[in-house]
N, C-alpha and C positions, 0 to 999 in steps of 0.2 A: 456472573451476576448481571441482571438486567435492571435498568431503572424501572420504577413502578409504572411509569406511564408509557412503556414501550412493550411491544409484543416480542416474543422470542424470535430470533432470526430464523429465516427459512432454512430448513435442513439442507437443501440443495446448495445454497450459498456457503453454508458452513462446511460442507463436504469439499467443495472446490477450494475454499480457502485453506482447509487443512492439508490438502494435497500440495498446494503451492508452498505452504509453510514447510512441509516435509522435504520438498525439493531444496529449499534454502538450507535447511538443516543438513541435508545430504551434501550439499556443496561446501558447507562449513567443515563437515567431518570426514570427507573423502578427498584424497589428493587429486584434485582435478585442476590444479593451478595452471598447468600448461595449456589446458583447453578453455578455461573459463575465467573471465575477468571478475565475475561475481565470486567465484571460489577464492580468488586472490584477495578480494576485498573482505571476505568473511574470515579467512584464515590469518590474515595480517591486518586486522581492522585498525583504522586510524579514526578514533571517535570524532575528532574535530573536523576532519574531512567529510565524514559521513553526515555529521550534523549540518555542515555548511551546505552540502548537496540537498539534504532534506529541506532546509529553509528555502533554498532556491526553487525547488519544485513546488513547495507550498505556495510561494509567491506567484509562480507561473500558473498554477491551478486557479488562484484568485484572479489572475489576469484573464484566464479563459472565461471565468464567470462574468467578469465585467466588460469583456470585449477588448481589453487592452493588450492581450497576448494571443496572437493568432498564428496558426499554421495553415489549416485547411478549413476551419470553421467548426461550429458546433454540429453535432455532439462529438465529432472526432477529436477536437482539441481537448475537451474535458476528459474524454476517455484516456487519451494519451497522457495528459498531465496528471490525472488522478491515479493512473497506473504507476507513474513515476513516483508519486508521493508514497503509494503503498510499497513500492520496491525499496525505497530508501528507508522507510519505516521498518519493513521486515528485516532489512540488513542490520539495522541498529539493534532490533530485538533479538535476532538470531545470534549476532555476534556477542551480545550480552548474555546469551543462554537463557533468555526469557522464554518460558514454555508457552505454547499456543493458548492454553486456557487462561493464563495470566494476562495475555494481551487481549484475548477475546475479540478478534477483528470482525467477526460476523455481527455481533451485537453493536459494535462501534459503527460499522458501516450502515446500520439500519436505524436511522434517526426517526424520532417520532414527533418532533416539533417542526412544523412547517417553516421554511426559510425562503426568502426572496433572493434572487441572484446577487443583487447589490449588497445585501446583508452577508451572504456567504463570502463574497469577495472581500468585504471589509474585515470580517472575522479572520479570513485566511491571511490577510496582510498583517494583522496584529499577531497572529500565531507565528508567522514566518519571522517577524522581528524578534519575538520572544525566544524562539529556537536559536536564531542567529546570535543573539546577544550573550548566550551562555557558552560554556566550553565543556569538553569531556563528553562522556556518555549521556544520552538523553534518558531522562527518568521514565520508567514505565507509564506513569500517569500522563506524561506529555506525549508519549507514543500513542496511547489510547485517544488522547485529545486530538491528535493529528488525524487518526482514522475517523473519529467522529466528524471532524471538519470535512473530510472527503465525502462522508455520507451526507452531510448537510448540503454540500455543493452539488452532489449528484441529485439529491431530492429537489433542490432549487431549480436545476436545469432539466428535470424530468428524465434523468438517466438512471437506469438500473445499475446499482453498484456491481452486480454480477458481470456486467459488460467489461469492467476494468479487470476483474479476475480472469475472465475468458481471454482477454487480450494478452495478459501475462502468461497464462497457460499455453496459448498458441505460440508465444515466443519461446517458451521452454520446450514445447513439443518439437520445434525445429532443431533442437540441439541433439545430435546423435548420442552424446554421452549421457543423456537423460532418458533414453529410450525405455528403460525399465519402468519408468513412471507412467508410461503410455503404452503398455504392452498389448492391450486388446484393441479391438476395432473402435470401441466407444471411448477409449481413453480413460477407463476407470482403474488403471493400474495402481501401484503402490501409492 
């Protein structure tokens, strides 16, 4: 479901996000714990640990937006931190067995309301505090709010949210145990 003031997400972004989400589901459902830290996190989830990491990454993305958290500079820092927020969000969602449609990441990452970098940073810090202050699994509504925040931050910094997804898919492509997801030359596998 999309808010009335937003356009449907681009099909290409949705397809890439679906592939990424299927990879996380595969890591949850397949015994790859010897090869993959992500598989270990998904098969033996610790909701409070995952929640804390998500809050940390949201705060770092906010810092990238306001210039207080730097590695290499924009846009690289925002892509790195945004991809980390998505990573921890997806881990929490997949560990909770939330299906892709219920999370609807493509719609969440495609904001329609213009945001300035300072506004995105302030909202990110507020969201990080809210996530950090609770315990246990993160509610689906909060996971969607987190992805919407990533979308707003990307928009504020003139970054295509697809760049975050492409970054994560490139990381996954480098893992030999995930080769089946990238079987053809263009990477449009399972």
